[in-house]
C-alpha positions as CSV (number, residue, x, y, z in Angstrom):
1,X,64.9,-1.8,-21.7
2,X,62.6,-4.5,-23.0
3,X,59.2,-5.0,-24.7
4,X,56.3,-6.6,-23.0
5,X,52.9,-7.8,-24.4
6,X,50.3,-6.0,-22.3
7,X,46.7,-5.6,-23.2
8,X,47.3,-6.8,-26.7
9,X,49.9,-4.1,-27.2
10,X,53.7,-4.2,-27.5
11,X,54.9,-1.9,-24.7
12,X,58.5,-0.9,-24.6
13,X,59.6,0.0,-21.0
14,X,62.6,2.1,-20.4
15,X,63.5,1.6,-16.8
16,X,66.6,2.4,-14.7
17,X,66.1,-0.2,-11.9
18,X,65.9,-4.0,-12.2
19,X,62.7,-4.2,-10.2
20,X,60.5,-3.7,-13.3
21,X,62.4,-6.4,-15.2
22,X,61.6,-9.0,-12.6
23,X,58.1,-7.6,-12.0
24,X,57.0,-7.8,-15.6
25,X,59.0,-10.9,-16.6
26,X,56.1,-13.2,-17.6
27,X,54.8,-10.5,-19.9
28,X,58.1,-10.2,-21.8
29,X,58.0,-10.7,-25.6
30,X,60.6,-11.1,-28.3
31,X,58.9,-8.5,-30.5
32,X,61.5,-6.4,-32.2
33,X,59.5,-3.9,-34.4
34,X,58.2,-0.5,-33.5
35,X,56.3,-0.7,-30.2
36,X,52.8,0.6,-29.8
37,X,53.7,2.4,-26.5
38,X,57.1,3.4,-25.1
39,X,56.8,4.0,-21.3
40,X,59.2,5.4,-18.7
41,X,59.2,7.1,-15.4
42,X,58.7,10.8,-15.6
43,X,60.5,12.9,-13.1
44,X,57.4,14.7,-11.9
45,X,55.7,11.3,-11.3
46,X,58.6,10.1,-9.3
47,X,58.5,13.1,-7.1
48,X,54.8,12.5,-6.6
49,X,55.2,8.9,-5.6
50,X,58.2,9.6,-3.3
51,X,56.1,12.2,-1.5
52,X,53.3,9.7,-0.9
53,X,55.3,6.5,-0.5
54,X,58.6,7.8,1.0
55,X,59.3,4.5,2.7
56,X,59.3,2.5,-0.5
57,X,62.4,1.7,-2.6
58,X,63.3,3.5,-5.9
59,X,62.7,0.4,-8.1
60,X,59.1,0.0,-6.8
61,X,58.3,3.7,-7.2
62,X,59.7,3.6,-10.7
63,X,57.4,0.7,-11.6
64,X,54.4,2.7,-10.4
65,X,55.3,5.8,-12.4
66,X,55.9,3.6,-15.5
67,X,52.3,2.3,-15.1
68,X,51.1,5.9,-14.7
69,X,52.8,6.7,-18.0
70,X,51.1,3.6,-19.6
71,X,47.8,4.8,-18.3
72,X,48.1,8.1,-20.2
73,X,49.3,6.5,-23.5
74,X,46.9,3.7,-23.6
75,X,44.0,6.2,-23.9
76,X,45.1,6.4,-27.6
77,X,44.1,2.7,-27.8
78,X,40.7,3.2,-26.1
79,X,42.0,1.9,-22.8
80,X,42.4,2.9,-19.2
81,X,43.3,1.5,-15.8
82,X,40.4,0.5,-13.6
83,X,41.0,0.0,-9.8
84,X,39.1,-3.3,-9.6
85,X,39.5,-7.0,-9.3
86,X,38.6,-9.0,-12.5
87,X,37.2,-12.5,-12.1
88,X,36.7,-14.8,-15.0
89,X,34.1,-17.6,-15.0
90,X,32.7,-19.4,-17.9
91,X,34.7,-17.3,-20.3
92,X,33.1,-14.1,-19.0
93,X,34.7,-11.3,-16.9
94,X,33.2,-9.6,-13.8
95,X,34.8,-6.5,-12.3
96,X,34.5,-5.7,-8.6
97,X,35.4,-2.3,-7.4
98,X,35.3,-0.8,-3.9
99,X,36.7,1.8,-1.6
100,X,40.0,0.7,0.0
101,X,39.4,-1.7,2.9
102,X,35.9,-2.7,1.9
103,X,36.9,-6.2,1.1
104,X,37.3,-6.4,-2.7
105,X,40.1,-9.0,-2.5
106,X,38.3,-11.0,0.2
107,X,35.2,-11.2,-2.0
108,X,37.3,-12.3,-5.0
109,X,38.7,-15.1,-2.9
110,X,35.2,-16.2,-2.0
111,X,34.6,-16.8,-5.7
112,X,37.6,-19.0,-5.9
113,X,36.4,-21.0,-2.9
114,X,32.8,-21.2,-4.2
115,X,33.7,-21.8,-7.9
116,X,36.9,-23.8,-8.5
117,X,36.7,-23.0,-12.2
118,X,36.8,-19.2,-11.6
119,X,40.1,-17.3,-12.0
120,X,41.3,-13.9,-10.9
121,X,42.6,-12.2,-14.0
122,X,43.9,-9.2,-12.0
123,X,43.5,-8.4,-8.4
124,X,43.8,-4.7,-8.3
125,X,44.7,-2.6,-11.4
126,X,43.7,-4.2,-14.7
127,X,43.6,-2.5,-18.0
128,X,40.3,-2.1,-19.8
129,X,40.0,-1.6,-23.6
130,X,37.1,-1.0,-25.8
131,X,37.5,-2.8,-29.1
132,X,35.2,-3.8,-31.9
133,X,32.2,-2.6,-29.9
134,X,33.1,-4.8,-26.9
135,X,34.8,-4.2,-23.5
136,X,37.8,-6.4,-22.6
137,X,39.6,-6.6,-19.3
138,X,43.3,-7.6,-19.2
139,X,45.6,-8.9,-16.6
140,X,48.7,-6.8,-15.9
141,X,51.8,-7.1,-13.7
142,X,50.4,-4.3,-11.6
143,X,47.9,-6.3,-9.5
144,X,48.1,-5.6,-5.8
145,X,50.1,-7.1,-3.0
146,X,48.4,-10.5,-3.3
147,X,49.9,-10.9,-6.8
148,X,46.8,-12.2,-8.6
149,X,47.4,-11.7,-12.3
150,X,47.5,-13.7,-15.6
151,X,48.5,-12.4,-19.0
152,X,45.0,-13.0,-20.5
153,X,42.0,-11.0,-21.6
154,X,38.3,-11.6,-21.0
155,X,35.2,-10.0,-22.3
156,X,33.7,-7.9,-19.5
157,X,30.1,-8.4,-18.7
158,X,29.6,-6.4,-15.6
159,X,31.1,-3.9,-13.2
160,X,30.0,-4.4,-9.6
161,X,30.6,-1.9,-6.8
162,X,30.9,-3.5,-3.4
163,X,29.5,-2.1,-0.1
164,X,29.6,-3.9,3.2
165,X,26.3,-5.0,4.7
166,X,25.0,-7.7,7.1
167,X,22.9,-9.4,4.4
168,X,23.6,-10.0,0.8
169,X,21.7,-8.2,-2.0
170,X,22.5,-7.0,-5.5
171,X,20.9,-4.8,-8.1
172,X,21.7,-2.9,-11.2
173,X,22.3,0.8,-10.9
174,X,21.6,3.6,-13.3
175,X,24.5,4.5,-15.7
176,X,24.6,8.0,-14.3
177,X,25.3,6.7,-10.8
178,X,27.9,4.2,-12.2
179,X,29.8,7.1,-13.9
180,X,30.0,9.0,-10.6
181,X,31.2,5.9,-8.7
182,X,33.8,4.8,-11.3
183,X,35.7,8.1,-11.2
184,X,37.2,7.4,-7.8
185,X,38.6,4.1,-9.2
186,X,40.5,5.6,-12.2
187,X,44.0,7.1,-12.7
188,X,42.9,10.6,-13.7
189,X,45.3,12.4,-16.1
190,X,46.2,16.0,-15.5
191,X,46.0,17.0,-19.2
192,X,42.6,18.3,-20.2
193,X,42.9,16.6,-23.5
194,X,43.6,13.2,-22.0
195,X,40.8,13.8,-19.4
196,X,38.3,14.4,-22.2
197,X,39.4,11.1,-23.9
198,X,38.9,9.3,-20.6
199,X,35.5,10.8,-20.1
200,X,34.4,9.6,-23.5
201,X,35.7,6.1,-22.9
202,X,34.0,5.9,-19.5
203,X,30.7,6.8,-21.0
204,X,31.1,4.1,-23.7
205,X,32.3,1.6,-21.0
206,X,29.2,2.0,-18.8
207,X,26.9,1.8,-21.9
208,X,28.4,-1.5,-22.9
209,X,28.6,-3.2,-19.5
210,X,26.0,-3.9,-16.8
211,X,26.7,-1.8,-13.7
212,X,25.7,-3.2,-10.3
213,X,25.8,-2.6,-6.6
214,X,26.5,-5.5,-4.3
215,X,25.7,-5.1,-0.6
216,X,27.4,-8.0,1.1
217,X,29.0,-9.7,4.1
218,X,32.1,-11.8,3.8
219,X,30.3,-15.1,3.8
220,X,30.8,-17.4,0.8
221,X,27.1,-16.9,0.0
222,X,28.0,-13.4,-1.1
223,X,29.9,-14.9,-4.1
224,X,26.9,-17.0,-5.0
225,X,24.5,-14.0,-4.8
226,X,26.8,-11.9,-7.1
227,X,27.4,-14.7,-9.6
228,X,23.8,-15.9,-9.9
229,X,22.5,-12.3,-10.5
230,X,25.2,-11.1,-12.9
231,X,25.4,-14.3,-15.0
232,X,21.7,-14.1,-15.6
233,X,21.9,-10.5,-17.0
234,X,21.1,-10.4,-20.7
């Protein structure tokens, strides 16, 4: 059992297996007061993960269920998990989200190749919080198999959905469409009360960020197309 600094919160994690200790090591803090969140693996969540990932070891599955518990409890702090890659450039964050296999990670790497000063804050499952009328994205240990994560936060300017195409183009999309698209990229709570909290947060989120659709190939010019458009948004 240890406390970790995640998304500007002190998160106490009660784990049985050592996997999480190693996994979250660089987020560990010496904080010894009352934590903001205490997270652990619920039995029903472990059953769910075992059913879907039966080949994975217990420690890995426990870490997933702990993050699921964090996803429920961080709603009280105006936060939620977003299935996306967060790229920081010039002190601003851009979120890229897509259906599995579309090329979200590949596109993120193109940014690193095109813009050496860019950084991937989180490659797969960042936390997002709405604070002081702004949206911030945070790196977390849960970041996808590539391991892209830093324990930092960045003000989020835009959320961009990615679709594959032969030629590169990008445009803003209506907030109503963005809300529909974003729900497939969230960890949806089963509790109606928590679901209502999430719905309220998502509505605020899309009002405070630009929402875009990027149709792109996997050429480095796709990164340039995305950056030049989104960085110019007011």
